[in-house]
C-alpha positions in Angstrom: -6.5 13.8 14.1 -8.9 13.6 11.0 -9.9 9.9 11.4 -9.4 7.1 9.0 -9.9 9.3 5.7 -8.6 6.4 3.6 -11.3 4.0 4.7 -14.0 3.0 2.1 -11.8 4.5 -0.7 -10.1 3.2 -3.7 -6.7 4.6 -4.8 -4.5 4.0 -7.9 -0.9 3.8 -6.6 1.9 4.5 -9.2 5.2 3.4 -8.0 8.6 4.5 -9.0 9.5 1.3 -10.5 6.7 1.3 -13.1 4.2 -1.0 -11.1 0.8 0.4 -10.7 -1.8 -1.0 -8.1 -5.5 -0.5 -7.5 -5.9 -0.4 -3.5 -9.3 -0.6 -2.1 -9.8 -0.1 1.6 -12.8 -1.4 3.4 -15.2 1.0 5.1 -13.9 0.4 8.6 -10.3 0.6 7.4 -9.1 -2.7 8.7 -8.3 -4.4 5.4 -7.2 -3.6 1.7 -7.7 -5.4 -1.4 -4.8 -4.7 -3.9 -4.9 -5.7 -7.8 -1.8 -5.3 -9.8 -2.7 -3.3 -12.9 0.7 -3.0 -14.4 4.1 -4.7 -13.8 5.5 -8.1 -13.6 2.8 -9.4 -11.4 0.0 -7.9 -13.4 -3.4 -9.5 -12.5 -2.3 -10.5 -9.0 -5.0 -9.8 -6.5 -5.1 -10.3 -2.6 -7.1 -8.9 0.4 -4.8 -8.2 3.5 -5.5 -7.3 7.1 -4.1 -3.8 7.8 -2.2 -2.4 10.8 -2.6 1.3 10.8 -1.7 4.6 12.5 -2.6 8.1 11.8 0.7 10.0 12.5 -0.7 13.5 11.6 -3.8 14.8 9.8 -4.3 12.7 6.6 -0.8 11.0 7.1 -1.0 7.2 7.8 1.3 4.3 8.2 -0.1 1.3 6.8 1.4 -2.2 7.1 0.4 -5.8 6.1 1.8 -9.3 5.5 0.9 -10.8 2.1 0.3 -14.6 1.7 3.7 -15.1 0.1 5.5 -13.5 3.3 6.2 -10.4 1.6 5.7 -7.5 4.1 4.6 -3.9 3.1 4.7 -0.8 4.9 3.3 2.5 3.4 3.6 6.0 4.7 0.4 7.5 2.7 0.1 11.0 2.7 -3.3 12.1 1.4 -2.3 15.9 1.7 0.1 15.5 -1.1 -1.2 12.2 -2.6 2.1 10.6 -2.3 3.5 7.1 -0.8 6.7 6.1 0.7 6.9 2.3 0.8 9.2 -0.5 2.1 8.7 -4.0 0.7 10.6 -6.9 2.1 10.7 -10.5 0.6 12.9 -13.6 0.6 15.2 -14.4 -2.1 17.6 -17.2 -2.6 20.4 -15.1 -0.9 18.2 -14.1 2.2 15.6 -11.4 3.0 15.9 -8.2 1.1 14.2 -4.7 1.4 13.3 -2.2 -1.1 12.3 1.5 -0.7 9.8 3.1 -3.2 8.0 6.2 -3.7 4.9 6.8 -5.7 1.7 9.0 -6.4 -1.9 8.2 -5.6 -5.0 9.1 -7.3 -8.6 8.5 -6.3 -10.1 5.8 -8.3 
C-alpha cells in the first residue's frame, strides 16, 4: 500500500449536485476540516475525526460524523481524482441517504 497519501493535503471536491467543498486533511490523516464553498450551506465549516482505510494504492475509504448527526463516507480515488460519497441525515420523515459522485483537485 502507498500510505496515507491524502494526509496533510487540501482538495477541492466538486459534487454532482453543484456543491463544492474545500477539504483539508491533517498531517497525520486523522481529521479533516471542510468548508462549503458553493451550495445551500455555503460558508459552513467543521473539523471532523476521520475513520479511514486504504483499500488499494491511493484508494481510500474515509468516514466521519458531523455535529449535525449527518454521516459521510467517501471512497476517494487519488489515481483518478474522483470520489463516490454516501451522505445520511435525518428528515421529518426519518433518516435518508444520498449517493453522489464528484471530482477532486489539489488546492
